[in-house]
C-alpha positions in Angstrom: -74.5 -38.0 -35.0 -71.7 -40.3 -34.0 -72.5 -42.9 -31.4 -70.6 -43.1 -28.3 -69.4 -46.8 -29.6 -68.3 -45.3 -32.7 -66.5 -42.6 -31.2 -64.7 -45.1 -28.9 -63.8 -47.3 -31.7 -62.5 -44.2 -33.7 -60.3 -43.1 -30.6 -58.9 -46.8 -30.2 -58.1 -47.2 -33.8 -56.4 -43.8 -33.7 -54.2 -44.8 -30.7 -53.3 -48.0 -32.0 -52.3 -46.6 -35.4 -49.7 -44.2 -33.4 -48.5 -47.2 -31.6 -47.8 -49.1 -34.5 -46.1 -46.2 -36.3 -44.0 -45.5 -33.6 -41.5 -48.1 -34.1 -41.7 -47.8 -37.7 -41.8 -43.8 -39.1 -40.8 -42.4 -35.9 -39.3 -38.7 -36.6 -40.1 -36.4 -39.6 -37.4 -36.3 -42.3 -37.1 -33.4 -44.9 -37.0 -33.4 -48.8 -33.9 -31.3 -49.8 -34.2 -30.2 -53.4 -32.0 -27.6 -55.3 -33.9 -24.6 -56.5 -37.4 -23.4 -55.6 -38.9 -24.3 -52.2 -41.2 -23.8 -49.5 -39.1 -23.0 -46.1 -35.5 -21.4 -46.4 -33.1 -24.3 -45.1 -29.3 -23.0 -45.4 -26.5 -21.0 -47.3 -24.3 -23.1 -49.0 -21.4 -22.7 -51.7 -22.3 -23.0 -54.9 -22.0 -26.4 -57.0 -22.0 -26.8 -60.6 -25.7 -27.3 -61.9 -27.5 -24.9 -59.3 -29.7 -22.2 -60.5 -28.1 -18.8 -60.8 -31.1 -17.2 -59.6 -30.7 -18.6 -56.3 -27.1 -17.1 -55.8 -26.7 -15.0 -52.6 -24.8 -11.8 -54.0 -24.6 -10.3 -50.6 -23.5 -13.7 -49.0 -20.9 -14.0 -51.8 -19.4 -10.3 -51.3 -19.0 -10.9 -47.4 -17.2 -14.3 -47.6 -15.6 -14.0 -51.0 -17.0 -17.4 -52.3 -19.9 -17.7 -54.7 -22.9 -18.9 -52.4 -26.4 -19.9 -53.0 -29.7 -20.3 -51.0 -30.9 -23.7 -50.5 -34.6 -24.5 -49.7 -36.6 -27.2 -48.4 -39.2 -28.4 -50.6 -42.5 -30.8 -49.6 -42.5 -33.8 -51.0 -45.9 -34.6 -49.9 -47.8 -37.0 -51.7 -51.6 -38.3 -51.8 -52.5 -41.9 -50.5 -55.7 -43.1 -52.1 -57.4 -45.7 -50.7 -59.8 -48.2 -52.7 -61.9 -50.2 -50.4 -64.0 -53.0 -51.2 -67.6 -52.6 -49.9 -69.3 -55.4 -51.8 -71.2 -58.0 -50.1 -68.7 -60.8 -50.5 -66.5 -58.9 -47.8 -69.3 -60.1 -45.6 -68.0 -63.8 -45.4 -66.6 -65.3 -42.1 -65.9 -69.0 -41.4 -64.7 -68.2 -38.1 -65.3 -65.0 -35.8 -64.7 -62.0 -37.6 -66.2 -60.9 -41.1 -63.6 -59.7 -43.8 -65.5 -56.4 -44.3 -64.5 -55.5 -40.6 -60.7 -56.3 -41.4 -60.9 -54.5 -44.3 -62.4 -51.3 -42.5 -59.9 -51.5 -39.8 -56.8 -51.6 -42.4 -58.0 -48.9 -44.6 -58.6 -46.8 -41.2 -55.2 -47.3 -40.1 -53.7 -46.2 -43.2 -55.8 -43.2 -43.5 -54.5 -42.2 -40.1 -50.9 -43.4 -41.1 -51.1 -41.5 -44.1 -52.1 -37.9 -42.3 -49.5 -38.9 -39.3 -46.5 -39.0 -42.1 -47.6 -35.9 -43.7 -49.5 -36.8 -46.6 -53.2 -36.2 -48.2 -55.4 -39.1 -47.8 -58.4 -39.8 -50.2 -60.8 -42.7 -50.4 -63.2 -44.4 -52.6 -65.3 -47.2 -51.3 -66.6 -49.4 -54.3 -68.9 -52.0 -55.1 -69.7 -52.7 -58.8 -69.1 -49.0 -59.3 -67.4 -46.2 -57.2 -69.7 -46.1 -54.1 -68.3 -43.6 -51.8 -66.0 -40.9 -52.7 -63.7 -38.4 -50.4 -61.4 -36.4 -52.1 -58.0 -36.1 -50.8 -56.9 -33.9 -47.9 -54.6 -33.7 -44.7 -57.1 -32.0 -42.2 -57.4 -33.9 -39.3 -61.4 -33.7 -39.1 -61.2 -34.9 -42.5 -59.3 -38.0 -41.6 -61.5 -38.7 -38.8 -65.1 -38.5 -40.7 -63.4 -40.8 -43.3 -62.6 -43.3 -40.6 -66.1 -42.9 -38.9 -67.8 -44.0 -42.2 -65.3 -47.0 -43.0 -66.0 -48.2 -39.4 -70.0 -47.9 -39.5 -70.1 -48.9 -43.3 -72.5 -51.8 -43.8 -71.5 -53.7 -47.0 -74.0 -53.4 -50.2 -75.6 -56.8 -51.8 -73.6 -56.0 -54.7 -70.6 -57.2 -57.2 -67.1 -56.6 -56.8 -65.9 -54.3 -60.0 -62.1 -53.5 -59.4 -62.2 -52.3 -63.0 -64.7 -49.7 -62.2 -62.6 -48.6 -59.4 -59.1 -48.6 -61.1 -61.0 -46.8 -63.9 -62.2 -43.9 -61.3 -58.5 -43.5 -59.9 -57.3 -42.7 -63.9 -59.6 -39.5 -63.5 -57.8 -38.3 -60.4 -56.0 -35.0 -60.4 -53.0 -36.2 -58.3 -49.6 -36.4 -60.0 -48.0 -37.7 -57.2 -49.8 -40.8 -55.5 -50.1 -44.0 -53.8 -53.2 -46.1 -54.7 -54.0 -49.0 -52.2 -56.3 -51.3 -53.0 -57.8 -53.4 -50.1 -60.3 -56.1 -51.3 -60.9 -59.8 -51.3 -60.1 -59.6 -55.2 -62.9 -61.8 -55.9 -63.1 -60.7 -59.3 -61.8 -61.5 -62.7 -61.9 -58.8 -65.3 -59.4 -56.2 -63.9 -56.2 -56.9 -65.5 -56.3 -54.2 -68.2 -57.5 -51.4 -65.7 -54.4 -52.5 -63.3 -51.8 -52.3 -66.0 -53.3 -48.7 -67.0 -53.1 -47.5 -63.1 -49.9 -48.8 -62.7 -48.5 -47.0 -65.3 -49.8 -43.6 -63.6 -49.7 -44.0 -59.8 -47.8 -46.4 -57.5 -50.0 -49.3 -56.5 -50.1 -51.6 -53.7 -52.7 -54.7 -52.9 -53.7 -56.0 -50.0 -56.0 -59.1 -50.2 -58.0 -60.1 -47.3 -59.3 -63.8 -47.6 -60.9 -66.4 -45.3 -59.5 -69.8 -44.8 -62.8 -71.5 -45.7 -62.2 -69.5 -49.2 -58.9 -71.4 -49.9 -60.0 -74.7 -48.8 -63.6 -76.5 -49.1 -64.5 -78.8 -46.0 -63.3 -82.2 -46.6 -65.9 -85.0 -47.1 -68.9 -82.6 -46.3 -71.5 -80.8 -48.9 -72.2 -77.2 -48.2 -75.3 -75.3 -49.0 -74.4 -71.6 -49.4 -75.8 -68.5 -51.1 -73.6 -66.1 -53.4 -73.6 -62.8 -51.2 -73.4 -61.0 -54.3 -75.5 -62.7 -56.9 -77.9 -64.0 -54.1 -78.2 -67.4 -56.0 -77.9 -70.7 -54.0 -75.3 -73.4 -54.7 -74.6 -77.1 -53.4 -71.0 -77.3 -53.0 -69.4 -80.8 -52.2 -65.7 -81.3 -51.6 -63.1 -82.6 -54.3 -59.3 -82.3 -54.7 -60.2 -80.5 -57.8 -62.4 -77.8 -56.5 -60.0 -77.1 -53.9 -57.2 -76.7 -56.4 -58.9 -74.4 -58.2 -59.5 -71.7 -55.4 -55.6 -72.1 -54.8 -55.0 -71.6 -58.5 -56.8 -68.5 -58.6 -55.1 -66.7 -55.5 -51.7 -67.8 -57.1 -52.4 -66.4 -60.5 -53.5 -62.9 -59.2 -50.4 -63.0 -57.2 -48.2 -63.7 -60.1 -50.0 -61.0 -62.1 -49.2 -58.0 -59.3 -45.6 -59.7 -58.9 -45.0 -59.3 -62.8 -46.0 -55.5 -62.9 -44.0 -54.8 -59.5 -47.2 -54.1 -57.4 -46.2 -54.7 -53.6 -48.8 -57.4 -52.4 -49.7 -58.7 -48.9 -52.3 -61.3 -47.9 -54.2 -60.7 -44.5 -56.6 -63.1 -42.9 -59.0 -61.9 -40.1 -57.0 -62.2 -37.2 -55.7 -60.3 -34.4 -52.2 -59.4 -36.3 -53.4 -58.3 -39.4 -53.1 -54.7 -38.5 -49.4 -55.1 -37.1 -48.8 -57.4 -40.7 -49.9 -54.4 -42.5 -47.8 -51.8 -41.0 -44.8 -53.9 -41.2 -45.6 -54.6 -44.8 -45.6 -50.7 -45.6 -42.5 -50.4 -43.4 -40.4 -52.7 -45.6 -41.3 -51.5 -48.6 -40.5 -47.9 -47.5 -37.0 -49.3 -46.7 -36.9 -50.1 -50.9 -37.8 -46.4 -51.8 -41.9 -47.2 -51.6 -43.9 -43.7 -51.6 -45.8 -44.4 -48.3 -43.5 -43.2 -45.8 -42.8 -39.5 -44.3 -43.7 -37.2 -46.6 -40.6 -34.9 -46.1 -37.8 -37.5 -47.1 -34.3 -36.5 -48.0 -32.9 -36.9 -51.5 
């Protein structure tokens, strides 16, 4: 049973998504392709290369010109969300946990995928795929997905991007955009990422807390690893601080080398706006998250 509070959060996210999309992907577009399609578009003059099976012989006889029937073809794709549900996402040095931000981002992208006419699927992962939702366009399916994301409690398990990416390789989707939303606190995922990038369009959103980039100066911090549950004592040093920054830069460089669009977000009020602007900018360069019916 969905609580009134959760229902209100889902409604708020849905309305906010509509407002964010209004200024970006406003208005539907069509994919016009020669040959077979789902919907009749128009009669036009024959052009070299047209399928002769599409010739309209009655129209040709009436006009004394060779004409063909043109159809609109649905270019709908699948948006598949890989969402980090490991316990490292519970970290917060200020007000909001990373996991809450990741859940909101995934919810907005699920609703955006629906509003732009795409199928949307989900895999919440920890050290293995934890919760899988098959791709669909049904609005009730999308709302159930969003409700799950907004009520999800991270598990005390490690992050395995390799396991999540391995799961995507078994998907039966020919045309998919896979969006990875994670804090990327993992090391052994380069090979699975290379393989996935060959099969799908990929995008990566890394959610990190400022406290994970820079250790507090002149301070000893007692902490517990939320994934391994081991306790540590960390003392600031310039070398340790540089290591944290270098790891983030190496990940970004690797993603850039494989042409994977990448965005860093922090837990703050403008994170959702940053994500929508990011995907809007990518669609201007032919990225596959825009309206499902696009002109070609």
